[in-house]
PQR file with spaces between the fields and no chain letter, atoms N, CA, C, O and H, PARSE charges and radii, in Angstrom:
ATOM       1  N    MET     1      -3.192  -14.148    1.285 -0.4000 1.5000
ATOM       2  CA   MET     1      -1.714  -13.868    0.806 -0.0000 2.0000
ATOM       3  C    MET     1      -1.016  -13.167    1.939  0.5500 1.7000
ATOM       4  O    MET     1      -1.404  -12.198    2.592 -0.5500 1.4000
ATOM       5  N    ASP     2       0.145  -13.893    2.040 -0.4000 1.5000
ATOM       6  CA   ASP     2       0.897  -13.356    3.316 -0.0000 2.0000
ATOM       7  C    ASP     2       1.934  -12.255    3.072  0.5500 1.7000
ATOM       8  O    ASP     2       2.738  -12.247    2.139 -0.5500 1.4000
ATOM       9  H    ASP     2       0.460  -14.681    1.510  0.4000 1.0000
ATOM      10  N    PHE     3       1.815  -11.342    4.014 -0.4000 1.5000
ATOM      11  CA   PHE     3       2.903   -9.980    3.291 -0.0000 2.0000
ATOM      12  C    PHE     3       4.532  -10.221    3.210  0.5500 1.7000
ATOM      13  O    PHE     3       5.316   -9.352    2.828 -0.5500 1.4000
ATOM      14  H    PHE     3       1.163  -11.349    4.772  0.4000 1.0000
ATOM      15  N    HIS     4       4.894  -11.487    3.614 -0.4000 1.5000
ATOM      16  CA   HIS     4       6.133  -12.087    3.709 -0.0000 2.0000
ATOM      17  C    HIS     4       6.493  -12.084    1.764  0.5500 1.7000
ATOM      18  O    HIS     4       7.465  -11.675    1.129 -0.5500 1.4000
ATOM      19  H    HIS     4       4.257  -12.193    3.924  0.4000 1.0000
ATOM      20  N    ASP     5       5.196  -12.742    1.334 -0.4000 1.5000
ATOM      21  CA   ASP     5       5.291  -12.918   -0.485 -0.0000 2.0000
ATOM      22  C    ASP     5       5.302  -11.564   -0.941  0.5500 1.7000
ATOM      23  O    ASP     5       5.857  -11.340   -2.016 -0.5500 1.4000
ATOM      24  H    ASP     5       4.407  -13.075    1.851  0.4000 1.0000
ATOM      25  N    MET     6       4.851  -10.749   -0.388 -0.4000 1.5000
ATOM      26  CA   MET     6       4.612   -9.302   -0.883 -0.0000 2.0000
ATOM      27  C    MET     6       5.791   -8.411   -1.003  0.5500 1.7000
ATOM      28  O    MET     6       6.825   -8.711   -0.407 -0.5500 1.4000
ATOM      29  H    MET     6       4.400  -10.931    0.485  0.4000 1.0000
ATOM      30  N    VAL     7       5.711   -7.255   -1.783 -0.4000 1.5000
ATOM      31  CA   VAL     7       6.879   -6.386   -1.963 -0.0000 2.0000
ATOM      32  C    VAL     7       6.281   -4.653   -1.697  0.5500 1.7000
ATOM      33  O    VAL     7       5.308   -4.296   -2.361 -0.5500 1.4000
ATOM      34  H    VAL     7       4.870   -7.011   -2.268  0.4000 1.0000
ATOM      35  N    VAL     8       6.737   -3.952   -1.001 -0.4000 1.5000
ATOM      36  CA   VAL     8       6.369   -2.711   -0.873 -0.0000 2.0000
ATOM      37  C    VAL     8       6.904   -1.771   -2.742  0.5500 1.7000
ATOM      38  O    VAL     8       7.875   -1.663   -3.491 -0.5500 1.4000
ATOM      39  H    VAL     8       7.528   -4.242   -0.462  0.4000 1.0000
ATOM      40  N    VAL     9       5.319   -1.286   -2.615 -0.4000 1.5000
ATOM      41  CA   VAL     9       5.599   -0.693   -4.090 -0.0000 2.0000
ATOM      42  C    VAL     9       5.250    0.791   -3.649  0.5500 1.7000
ATOM      43  O    VAL     9       5.821    1.524   -4.456 -0.5500 1.4000
ATOM      44  H    VAL     9       4.530   -1.373   -2.007  0.4000 1.0000
ATOM      45  N    ALA    10       4.633    1.466   -2.817 -0.4000 1.5000
ATOM      46  CA   ALA    10       4.308    2.594   -2.524 -0.0000 2.0000
ATOM      47  C    ALA    10       4.550    2.868   -0.862  0.5500 1.7000
ATOM      48  O    ALA    10       4.402    1.867   -0.159 -0.5500 1.4000
ATOM      49  H    ALA    10       4.169    0.870   -2.162  0.4000 1.0000
ATOM      50  N    THR    11       4.863    3.968   -0.262 -0.4000 1.5000
ATOM      51  CA   THR    11       4.439    4.550    0.979 -0.0000 2.0000
ATOM      52  C    THR    11       4.133    6.033    1.022  0.5500 1.7000
ATOM      53  O    THR    11       4.456    7.019    0.360 -0.5500 1.4000
ATOM      54  H    THR    11       4.983    4.780   -0.833  0.4000 1.0000
ATOM      55  N    TYR    12       3.286    5.751    2.202 -0.4000 1.5000
ATOM      56  CA   TYR    12       2.415    6.981    2.068 -0.0000 2.0000
ATOM      57  C    TYR    12       2.615    7.777    3.869  0.5500 1.7000
ATOM      58  O    TYR    12       2.996    7.146    4.855 -0.5500 1.4000
ATOM      59  H    TYR    12       3.023    4.951    2.741  0.4000 1.0000
ATOM      60  N    THR    13       2.306    8.983    3.851 -0.4000 1.5000
ATOM      61  CA   THR    13       2.253    9.516    5.316 -0.0000 2.0000
ATOM      62  C    THR    13       0.373    9.342    5.750  0.5500 1.7000
ATOM      63  O    THR    13       0.000    9.240    6.919 -0.5500 1.4000
ATOM      64  H    THR    13       1.997    9.495    3.050  0.4000 1.0000
ATOM      65  N    ASP    14      -0.457    9.341    4.720 -0.4000 1.5000
ATOM      66  CA   ASP    14      -1.629    9.504    5.396 -0.0000 2.0000
ATOM      67  C    ASP    14      -2.542    8.357    4.431  0.5500 1.7000
ATOM      68  O    ASP    14      -2.325    8.029    3.265 -0.5500 1.4000
ATOM      69  H    ASP    14      -0.154    9.424    3.771  0.4000 1.0000
ATOM      70  N    HIS    15      -3.651    7.878    5.378 -0.4000 1.5000
ATOM      71  CA   HIS    15      -4.523    6.389    5.008 -0.0000 2.0000
ATOM      72  C    HIS    15      -5.269    7.432    3.423  0.5500 1.7000
ATOM      73  O    HIS    15      -4.935    7.210    2.259 -0.5500 1.4000
ATOM      74  H    HIS    15      -3.828    8.145    6.326  0.4000 1.0000
ATOM      75  N    PRO    16      -5.940    8.144    3.717 -0.5600 1.5000
ATOM      76  CA   PRO    16      -6.897    8.665    2.286  0.2800 2.0000
ATOM      77  C    PRO    16      -5.713    8.552    0.983  0.5500 1.7000
ATOM      78  O    PRO    16      -6.249    8.178   -0.061 -0.5500 1.4000
ATOM      79  N    SER    17      -4.231    8.804    0.862 -0.4000 1.5000
ATOM      80  CA   SER    17      -3.698    8.650    0.012 -0.0000 2.0000
ATOM      81  C    SER    17      -3.420    6.922   -0.470  0.5500 1.7000
ATOM      82  O    SER    17      -3.528    6.329   -1.544 -0.5500 1.4000
ATOM      83  H    SER    17      -3.796    9.108    1.710  0.4000 1.0000
ATOM      84  N    ALA    18      -2.966    6.454    1.099 -0.4000 1.5000
ATOM      85  CA   ALA    18      -2.719    5.225    0.632 -0.0000 2.0000
ATOM      86  C    ALA    18      -3.565    4.334    0.287  0.5500 1.7000
ATOM      87  O    ALA    18      -3.111    3.336   -0.271 -0.5500 1.4000
ATOM      88  H    ALA    18      -2.879    6.936    1.971  0.4000 1.0000
ATOM      89  N    GLU    19      -5.206    4.441    0.542 -0.4000 1.5000
ATOM      90  CA   GLU    19      -6.331    3.770    0.131 -0.0000 2.0000
ATOM      91  C    GLU    19      -6.536    4.115   -1.131  0.5500 1.7000
ATOM      92  O    GLU    19      -6.849    3.075   -1.710 -0.5500 1.4000
ATOM      93  H    GLU    19      -5.575    5.252    0.996  0.4000 1.0000
ATOM      94  N    ALA    20      -6.531    5.266   -2.101 -0.4000 1.5000
ATOM      95  CA   ALA    20      -6.431    5.909   -3.198 -0.0000 2.0000
ATOM      96  C    ALA    20      -5.634    4.593   -4.014  0.5500 1.7000
ATOM      97  O    ALA    20      -6.090    3.680   -4.702 -0.5500 1.4000
ATOM      98  H    ALA    20      -6.276    6.111   -1.630  0.4000 1.0000
ATOM      99  N    ALA    21      -4.357    4.916   -3.636 -0.4000 1.5000
ATOM     100  CA   ALA    21      -3.357    3.628   -4.322 -0.0000 2.0000
ATOM     101  C    ALA    21      -3.858    2.169   -4.405  0.5500 1.7000
ATOM     102  O    ALA    21      -3.677    1.436   -5.378 -0.5500 1.4000
ATOM     103  H    ALA    21      -3.987    5.657   -3.077  0.4000 1.0000
ATOM     104  N    LEU    22      -4.618    1.777   -3.084 -0.4000 1.5000
ATOM     105  CA   LEU    22      -5.025    0.621   -2.935 -0.0000 2.0000
ATOM     106  C    LEU    22      -6.146    0.435   -3.961  0.5500 1.7000
ATOM     107  O    LEU    22      -6.158   -0.584   -4.651 -0.5500 1.4000
ATOM     108  H    LEU    22      -4.765    2.372   -2.294  0.4000 1.0000
ATOM     109  N    SER    23      -6.983    1.273   -4.076 -0.4000 1.5000
ATOM     110  CA   SER    23      -8.316    1.222   -5.226 -0.0000 2.0000
ATOM     111  C    SER    23      -8.013    1.128   -6.348  0.5500 1.7000
ATOM     112  O    SER    23      -8.569    0.363   -7.136 -0.5500 1.4000
ATOM     113  H    SER    23      -6.973    2.101   -3.515  0.4000 1.0000
ATOM     114  N    LEU    24      -6.802    2.110   -6.705 -0.4000 1.5000
ATOM     115  CA   LEU    24      -6.284    1.848   -8.157 -0.0000 2.0000
ATOM     116  C    LEU    24      -5.578    0.557   -8.844  0.5500 1.7000
ATOM     117  O    LEU    24      -5.676    0.086   -9.977 -0.5500 1.4000
ATOM     118  H    LEU    24      -6.351    2.731   -6.064  0.4000 1.0000
ATOM     119  N    LEU    25      -4.892    0.209   -7.802 -0.4000 1.5000
ATOM     120  CA   LEU    25      -4.730   -1.246   -8.150 -0.0000 2.0000
ATOM     121  C    LEU    25      -5.194   -2.220   -7.666  0.5500 1.7000
ATOM     122  O    LEU    25      -4.549   -3.244   -7.442 -0.5500 1.4000
ATOM     123  H    LEU    25      -4.812    0.592   -6.882  0.4000 1.0000
ATOM     124  N    ARG    26      -6.318   -2.068   -7.440 -0.4000 1.5000
ATOM     125  CA   ARG    26      -7.366   -3.452   -7.098 -0.0000 2.0000
ATOM     126  C    ARG    26      -7.974   -3.291   -8.344  0.5500 1.7000
ATOM     127  O    ARG    26      -7.970   -4.177   -9.198 -0.5500 1.4000
ATOM     128  H    ARG    26      -6.842   -1.236   -7.622  0.4000 1.0000
ATOM     129  N    SER    27      -8.474   -2.247   -8.477 -0.4000 1.5000
ATOM     130  CA   SER    27      -8.837   -1.878  -10.077 -0.0000 2.0000
ATOM     131  C    SER    27      -8.452   -2.696  -11.138  0.5500 1.7000
ATOM     132  O    SER    27      -9.019   -3.406  -11.969 -0.5500 1.4000
ATOM     133  H    SER    27      -8.477   -1.527   -7.782  0.4000 1.0000
ATOM     134  N    GLU    28      -6.988   -2.287  -10.773 -0.4000 1.5000
ATOM     135  CA   GLU    28      -6.235   -3.301  -12.079 -0.0000 2.0000
ATOM     136  C    GLU    28      -6.304   -4.550  -12.177  0.5500 1.7000
ATOM     137  O    GLU    28      -5.973   -5.161  -13.193 -0.5500 1.4000
ATOM     138  H    GLU    28      -6.527   -1.711  -10.098  0.4000 1.0000
ATOM     139  N    GLY    29      -6.800   -5.146  -10.996 -0.4000 1.5000
ATOM     140  CA   GLY    29      -6.986   -6.539  -10.751 -0.0000 2.0000
ATOM     141  C    GLY    29      -5.884   -6.862  -10.598  0.5500 1.7000
ATOM     142  O    GLY    29      -5.317   -7.747  -11.239 -0.5500 1.4000
ATOM     143  H    GLY    29      -7.069   -4.650  -10.170  0.4000 1.0000
ATOM     144  N    LEU    30      -5.314   -6.059   -9.546 -0.4000 1.5000
ATOM     145  CA   LEU    30      -3.920   -6.646   -8.915 -0.0000 2.0000
ATOM     146  C    LEU    30      -4.229   -7.219   -7.190  0.5500 1.7000
ATOM     147  O    LEU    30      -5.175   -6.747   -6.559 -0.5500 1.4000
ATOM     148  H    LEU    30      -5.774   -5.340   -9.026  0.4000 1.0000
ATOM     149  N    GLU    31      -3.522   -8.017   -6.725 -0.4000 1.5000
ATOM     150  CA   GLU    31      -3.866   -8.406   -5.373 -0.0000 2.0000
ATOM     151  C    GLU    31      -2.626   -7.402   -4.753  0.5500 1.7000
ATOM     152  O    GLU    31      -1.402   -7.376   -4.876 -0.5500 1.4000
ATOM     153  H    GLU    31      -2.753   -8.401   -7.237  0.4000 1.0000
ATOM     154  N    ALA    32      -3.762   -6.498   -3.931 -0.4000 1.5000
ATOM     155  CA   ALA    32      -2.927   -5.511   -3.093 -0.0000 2.0000
ATOM     156  C    ALA    32      -3.370   -5.204   -1.411  0.5500 1.7000
ATOM     157  O    ALA    32      -4.507   -5.289   -0.946 -0.5500 1.4000
ATOM     158  H    ALA    32      -4.756   -6.520   -3.831  0.4000 1.0000
ATOM     159  N    GLU    33      -2.176   -4.846   -0.715 -0.4000 1.5000
ATOM     160  CA   GLU    33      -2.766   -4.373    1.099 -0.0000 2.0000
ATOM     161  C    GLU    33      -2.089   -3.605    1.124  0.5500 1.7000
ATOM     162  O    GLU    33      -1.298   -3.391    0.205 -0.5500 1.4000
ATOM     163  H    GLU    33      -1.252   -4.777   -1.092  0.4000 1.0000
ATOM     164  N    MET    34      -2.158   -2.957    2.126 -0.4000 1.5000
ATOM     165  CA   MET    34      -1.563   -1.940    2.950 -0.0000 2.0000
ATOM     166  C    MET    34      -1.271   -2.261    4.334  0.5500 1.7000
ATOM     167  O    MET    34      -1.799   -3.161    4.987 -0.5500 1.4000
ATOM     168  H    MET    34      -2.800   -3.131    2.872  0.4000 1.0000
ATOM     169  N    SER    35      -0.489   -1.542    4.678 -0.4000 1.5000
ATOM     170  CA   SER    35       0.050   -1.599    6.410 -0.0000 2.0000
ATOM     171  C    SER    35       0.780   -0.623    6.644  0.5500 1.7000
ATOM     172  O    SER    35       1.731   -0.071    6.090 -0.5500 1.4000
ATOM     173  H    SER    35      -0.060   -0.810    4.148  0.4000 1.0000
ATOM     174  N    ALA    36      -0.160   -0.414    8.092 -0.4000 1.5000
ATOM     175  CA   ALA    36       0.357    0.915    8.735 -0.0000 2.0000
ATOM     176  C    ALA    36       0.704    0.683   10.625  0.5500 1.7000
ATOM     177  O    ALA    36      -0.090    0.022   11.294 -0.5500 1.4000
ATOM     178  H    ALA    36      -0.932   -0.862    8.542  0.4000 1.0000
ATOM     179  N    ASP    37       1.555    1.115   11.063 -0.4000 1.5000
ATOM     180  CA   ASP    37       1.418    0.790   12.681 -0.0000 2.0000
ATOM     181  C    ASP    37       0.574    1.486   13.401  0.5500 1.7000
ATOM     182  O    ASP    37       0.825    2.279   14.309 -0.5500 1.4000
ATOM     183  H    ASP    37       2.200    1.652   10.520  0.4000 1.0000
ATOM     184  N    ASP    38      -0.517    1.137   12.930 -0.4000 1.5000
ATOM     185  CA   ASP    38      -1.655    2.464   14.207 -0.0000 2.0000
ATOM     186  C    ASP    38      -2.482    1.343   14.869  0.5500 1.7000
ATOM     187  O    ASP    38      -3.572    1.746   15.274 -0.5500 1.4000
ATOM     188  H    ASP    38      -0.721    0.493   12.192  0.4000 1.0000
ATOM     189  N    ALA    39      -2.231    0.028   15.079 -0.4000 1.5000
ATOM     190  CA   ALA    39      -3.248   -0.784   15.748 -0.0000 2.0000
ATOM     191  C    ALA    39      -4.765   -0.611   15.079  0.5500 1.7000
ATOM     192  O    ALA    39      -5.747   -0.122   15.637 -0.5500 1.4000
ATOM     193  H    ALA    39      -1.345   -0.300   14.749  0.4000 1.0000
ATOM     194  N    GLY    40      -4.672   -1.208   13.574 -0.4000 1.5000
ATOM     195  CA   GLY    40      -5.731   -1.000   13.225 -0.0000 2.0000
ATOM     196  C    GLY    40      -6.731    0.243   12.992  0.5500 1.7000
ATOM     197  O    GLY    40      -7.961    0.283   13.009 -0.5500 1.4000
ATOM     198  H    GLY    40      -3.874   -1.606   13.120  0.4000 1.0000
ATOM     199  N    GLY    41      -6.029    0.969   12.829 -0.4000 1.5000
ATOM     200  CA   GLY    41      -6.719    2.566   13.077 -0.0000 2.0000
ATOM     201  C    GLY    41      -7.496    2.823   14.400  0.5500 1.7000
ATOM     202  O    GLY    41      -8.468    3.548   14.612 -0.5500 1.4000
ATOM     203  H    GLY    41      -5.030    0.937   12.815  0.4000 1.0000
ATOM     204  N    GLU    42      -6.894    2.145   15.097 -0.4000 1.5000
ATOM     205  CA   GLU    42      -7.693    2.750   16.602 -0.0000 2.0000
ATOM     206  C    GLU    42      -6.933    3.492   17.149  0.5500 1.7000
ATOM     207  O    GLU    42      -7.456    4.264   17.953 -0.5500 1.4000
ATOM     208  H    GLU    42      -6.104    1.556   14.926  0.4000 1.0000
ATOM     209  N    LEU    43      -5.335    3.587   16.949 -0.4000 1.5000
ATOM     210  CA   LEU    43      -4.439    4.601   17.601 -0.0000 2.0000
ATOM     211  C    LEU    43      -3.819    5.386   16.307  0.5500 1.7000
ATOM     212  O    LEU    43      -2.666    5.208   15.914 -0.5500 1.4000
ATOM     213  H    LEU    43      -4.910    2.960   16.296  0.4000 1.0000
ATOM     214  N    PRO    44      -4.762    6.287   15.701 -0.5600 1.5000
ATOM     215  CA   PRO    44      -3.866    7.068   14.277  0.2800 2.0000
ATOM     216  C    PRO    44      -2.897    7.570   14.711  0.5500 1.7000
ATOM     217  O    PRO    44      -2.162    7.822   13.756 -0.5500 1.4000
ATOM     218  N    ASN    45      -2.224    8.029   16.102 -0.4000 1.5000
ATOM     219  CA   ASN    45      -1.121    8.589   16.571 -0.0000 2.0000
ATOM     220  C    ASN    45       0.263    7.855   16.587  0.5500 1.7000
ATOM     221  O    ASN    45       1.408    8.305   16.589 -0.5500 1.4000
ATOM     222  H    ASN    45      -2.821    7.824   16.878  0.4000 1.0000
ATOM     223  N    LEU    46      -0.339    6.271   16.601 -0.4000 1.5000
ATOM     224  CA   LEU    46       1.538    5.917   16.460 -0.0000 2.0000
ATOM     225  C    LEU    46       2.079    5.619   14.839  0.5500 1.7000
ATOM     226  O    LEU    46       2.982    4.988   14.290 -0.5500 1.4000
ATOM     227  H    LEU    46      -1.270    5.905   16.600  0.4000 1.0000
ATOM     228  N    ASP    47       1.223    6.267   14.553 -0.4000 1.5000
ATOM     229  CA   ASP    47       2.086    6.201   12.964 -0.0000 2.0000
ATOM     230  C    ASP    47       2.081    7.330   12.436  0.5500 1.7000
ATOM     231  O    ASP    47       1.691    7.690   11.325 -0.5500 1.4000
ATOM     232  H    ASP    47       0.489    6.780   14.999  0.4000 1.0000
ATOM     233  N    ILE    48       2.645    8.026   13.487 -0.4000 1.5000
ATOM     234  CA   ILE    48       2.860    9.557   12.776 -0.0000 2.0000
ATOM     235  C    ILE    48       4.500    9.372   12.578  0.5500 1.7000
ATOM     236  O    ILE    48       5.244    8.675   13.268 -0.5500 1.4000
ATOM     237  H    ILE    48       2.961    7.733   14.390  0.4000 1.0000
ATOM     238  N    GLY    49       4.862   10.238   11.381 -0.4000 1.5000
ATOM     239  CA   GLY    49       6.329    9.833   11.147 -0.0000 2.0000
ATOM     240  C    GLY    49       6.465    8.671   10.405  0.5500 1.7000
ATOM     241  O    GLY    49       7.428    8.672    9.638 -0.5500 1.4000
ATOM     242  H    GLY    49       4.258   10.804   10.820  0.4000 1.0000
ATOM     243  N    ARG    50       5.754    7.657   10.418 -0.4000 1.5000
ATOM     244  CA   ARG    50       5.878    6.199   10.079 -0.0000 2.0000
ATOM     245  C    ARG    50       5.383    6.359    8.531  0.5500 1.7000
ATOM     246  O    ARG    50       4.740    7.368    8.239 -0.5500 1.4000
ATOM     247  H    ARG    50       4.971    7.657   11.041  0.4000 1.0000
ATOM     248  N    SER    51       5.590    5.657    7.819 -0.4000 1.5000
ATOM     249  CA   SER    51       5.233    5.248    6.748 -0.0000 2.0000
ATOM     250  C    SER    51       3.982    4.241    6.287  0.5500 1.7000
ATOM     251  O    SER    51       4.060    3.088    6.711 -0.5500 1.4000
ATOM     252  H    SER    51       6.112    4.837    8.056  0.4000 1.0000
ATOM     253  N    ILE    52       2.848    4.581    5.463 -0.4000 1.5000
ATOM     254  CA   ILE    52       1.781    3.457    5.397 -0.0000 2.0000
ATOM     255  C    ILE    52       2.380    2.763    3.790  0.5500 1.7000
ATOM     256  O    ILE    52       2.781    3.364    2.794 -0.5500 1.4000
ATOM     257  H    ILE    52       2.784    5.517    5.118  0.4000 1.0000
ATOM     258  N    ARG    53       2.220    1.104    4.082 -0.4000 1.5000
ATOM     259  CA   ARG    53       2.788    0.959    2.948 -0.0000 2.0000
ATOM     260  C    ARG    53       2.128    0.314    2.347  0.5500 1.7000
ATOM     261  O    ARG    53       1.223   -0.204    3.001 -0.5500 1.4000
ATOM     262  H    ARG    53       1.894    0.615    4.891  0.4000 1.0000
ATOM     263  N    VAL    54       2.164    0.035    1.120 -0.4000 1.5000
ATOM     264  CA   VAL    54       1.177   -0.639   -0.024 -0.0000 2.0000
ATOM     265  C    VAL    54       2.047   -1.706   -0.735  0.5500 1.7000
ATOM     266  O    VAL    54       3.192   -1.499   -1.138 -0.5500 1.4000
ATOM     267  H    VAL    54       2.900    0.455    0.588  0.4000 1.0000
ATOM     268  N    TYR    55       1.359   -2.889   -0.840 -0.4000 1.5000
ATOM     269  CA   TYR    55       2.092   -4.380   -0.865 -0.0000 2.0000
ATOM     270  C    TYR    55       1.200   -4.941   -2.168  0.5500 1.7000
ATOM     271  O    TYR    55      -0.030   -4.980   -2.205 -0.5500 1.4000
ATOM     272  H    TYR    55       0.429   -3.057   -0.513  0.4000 1.0000
ATOM     273  N    VAL    56       2.210   -5.407   -3.333 -0.4000 1.5000
ATOM     274  CA   VAL    56       1.759   -6.357   -4.132 -0.0000 2.0000
ATOM     275  C    VAL    56       2.194   -7.571   -4.321  0.5500 1.7000
ATOM     276  O    VAL    56       3.137   -7.899   -3.601 -0.5500 1.4000
ATOM     277  H    VAL    56       3.209   -5.375   -3.303  0.4000 1.0000
ATOM     278  N    GLU    57       1.870   -8.209   -4.937 -0.4000 1.5000
ATOM     279  CA   GLU    57       2.704   -9.796   -5.413 -0.0000 2.0000
ATOM     280  C    GLU    57       4.051   -9.228   -6.362  0.5500 1.7000
ATOM     281  O    GLU    57       3.808   -8.302   -7.135 -0.5500 1.4000
ATOM     282  H    GLU    57       1.104   -7.943   -5.523  0.4000 1.0000
ATOM     283  N    PRO    58       5.508   -9.793   -6.305 -0.5600 1.5000
ATOM     284  CA   PRO    58       6.358   -9.782   -6.601  0.2800 2.0000
ATOM     285  C    PRO    58       6.275   -9.188   -8.337  0.5500 1.7000
ATOM     286  O    PRO    58       6.700   -8.136   -8.814 -0.5500 1.4000
ATOM     287  N    LYS    59       5.622  -10.226   -8.927 -0.4000 1.5000
ATOM     288  CA   LYS    59       5.283  -10.318  -10.212 -0.0000 2.0000
ATOM     289  C    LYS    59       4.448   -8.918  -10.844  0.5500 1.7000
ATOM     290  O    LYS    59       4.422   -8.715  -12.058 -0.5500 1.4000
ATOM     291  H    LYS    59       5.276  -11.081   -8.540  0.4000 1.0000
ATOM     292  N    ASP    60       3.885   -8.144  -10.017 -0.4000 1.5000
ATOM     293  CA   ASP    60       2.926   -7.292  -10.141 -0.0000 2.0000
ATOM     294  C    ASP    60       3.900   -6.036   -9.743  0.5500 1.7000
ATOM     295  O    ASP    60       3.527   -4.901  -10.041 -0.5500 1.4000
ATOM     296  H    ASP    60       3.906   -8.309   -9.031  0.4000 1.0000
ATOM     297  N    ALA    61       5.037   -6.219   -9.131 -0.4000 1.5000
ATOM     298  CA   ALA    61       5.486   -4.712   -8.596 -0.0000 2.0000
ATOM     299  C    ALA    61       5.967   -3.649   -9.623  0.5500 1.7000
ATOM     300  O    ALA    61       5.600   -2.477   -9.543 -0.5500 1.4000
ATOM     301  H    ALA    61       5.340   -7.141   -8.889  0.4000 1.0000
ATOM     302  N    GLU    62       7.000   -4.215  -10.818 -0.4000 1.5000
ATOM     303  CA   GLU    62       7.154   -2.905  -11.625 -0.0000 2.0000
ATOM     304  C    GLU    62       5.465   -2.531  -12.110  0.5500 1.7000
ATOM     305  O    GLU    62       4.943   -1.529  -11.623 -0.5500 1.4000
ATOM     306  H    GLU    62       7.297   -5.168  -10.883  0.4000 1.0000
ATOM     307  N    PHE    63       4.925   -3.134  -12.784 -0.4000 1.5000
ATOM     308  CA   PHE    63       3.665   -2.632  -13.141 -0.0000 2.0000
ATOM     309  C    PHE    63       2.285   -1.475  -12.355  0.5500 1.7000
ATOM     310  O    PHE    63       1.439   -0.633  -12.653 -0.5500 1.4000
ATOM     311  H    PHE    63       5.349   -3.948  -13.180  0.4000 1.0000
ATOM     312  N    ALA    64       2.895   -2.247  -11.166 -0.4000 1.5000
ATOM     313  CA   ALA    64       1.941   -1.261   -9.806 -0.0000 2.0000
ATOM     314  C    ALA    64       2.768    0.294   -9.814  0.5500 1.7000
ATOM     315  O    ALA    64       2.300    1.391  -10.119 -0.5500 1.4000
ATOM     316  H    ALA    64       3.583   -2.931  -10.923  0.4000 1.0000
ATOM     317  N    ARG    65       3.918    0.002   -9.441 -0.4000 1.5000
ATOM     318  CA   ARG    65       4.998    1.028   -9.393 -0.0000 2.0000
ATOM     319  C    ARG    65       4.461    2.083  -10.786  0.5500 1.7000
ATOM     320  O    ARG    65       3.986    3.198  -10.567 -0.5500 1.4000
ATOM     321  H    ARG    65       4.298   -0.890   -9.193  0.4000 1.0000
ATOM     322  N    GLY    66       4.570    1.720  -11.706 -0.4000 1.5000
ATOM     323  CA   GLY    66       4.037    2.719  -12.897 -0.0000 2.0000
ATOM     324  C    GLY    66       2.440    3.440  -12.682  0.5500 1.7000
ATOM     325  O    GLY    66       2.228    4.651  -12.610 -0.5500 1.4000
ATOM     326  H    GLY    66       4.956    0.815  -11.883  0.4000 1.0000
ATOM     327  N    LEU    67       1.530    2.474  -12.612 -0.4000 1.5000
ATOM     328  CA   LEU    67       0.757    3.149  -12.333 -0.0000 2.0000
ATOM     329  C    LEU    67       0.326    3.760  -11.014  0.5500 1.7000
ATOM     330  O    LEU    67      -0.833    4.068  -10.737 -0.5500 1.4000
ATOM     331  H    LEU    67       1.702    1.491  -12.670  0.4000 1.0000
ATOM     332  N    LEU    68       1.211    3.879  -10.361 -0.4000 1.5000
ATOM     333  CA   LEU    68       0.750    4.410   -8.976 -0.0000 2.0000
ATOM     334  C    LEU    68       1.969    6.118   -9.678  0.5500 1.7000
ATOM     335  O    LEU    68       1.793    7.292   -9.355 -0.5500 1.4000
ATOM     336  H    LEU    68       2.152    3.629  -10.586  0.4000 1.0000
ATOM     337  N    GLU    69       2.844    5.673  -10.443 -0.4000 1.5000
ATOM     338  CA   GLU    69       3.747    6.838  -10.756 -0.0000 2.0000
ATOM     339  C    GLU    69       2.701    7.458  -11.596  0.5500 1.7000
ATOM     340  O    GLU    69       2.638    8.533  -11.000 -0.5500 1.4000
ATOM     341  H    GLU    69       2.987    4.719  -10.705  0.4000 1.0000
ATOM     342  N    GLY    70       1.836    7.558  -12.548 -0.4000 1.5000
ATOM     343  CA   GLY    70       0.661    7.774  -13.380 -0.0000 2.0000
ATOM     344  C    GLY    70       1.676    7.699  -14.577  0.5500 1.7000
ATOM     345  O    GLY    70       2.166    8.731  -15.037 -0.5500 1.4000
ATOM     346  H    GLY    70       1.887    6.685  -13.032  0.4000 1.0000
ATOM     347  N    GLY    71       1.970    6.499  -15.052 -0.4000 1.5000
ATOM     348  CA   GLY    71       2.683    5.944  -16.167 -0.0000 2.0000
ATOM     349  C    GLY    71       2.313    4.961  -16.714  0.5500 1.7000
ATOM     350  O    GLY    71       2.947    4.509  -17.668 -0.5500 1.4000
ATOM     351  H    GLY    71       1.572    5.661  -14.678  0.4000 1.0000
């Protein structure tokens, strides 16, 4: 799946929170990915002040946001 075909459903400032969200979405059977501007984790200081984005397919966006908001 190309990120251009996906939508952002949440943003986080730390990897553990983003990875937990990704795990929750995938446990519900959703195609989910995350993206950060940190050179693949090699240079974590590059994403200071930037968001780690969690993506899903457009058809799953509403459901995913509900899951992540605890609803």
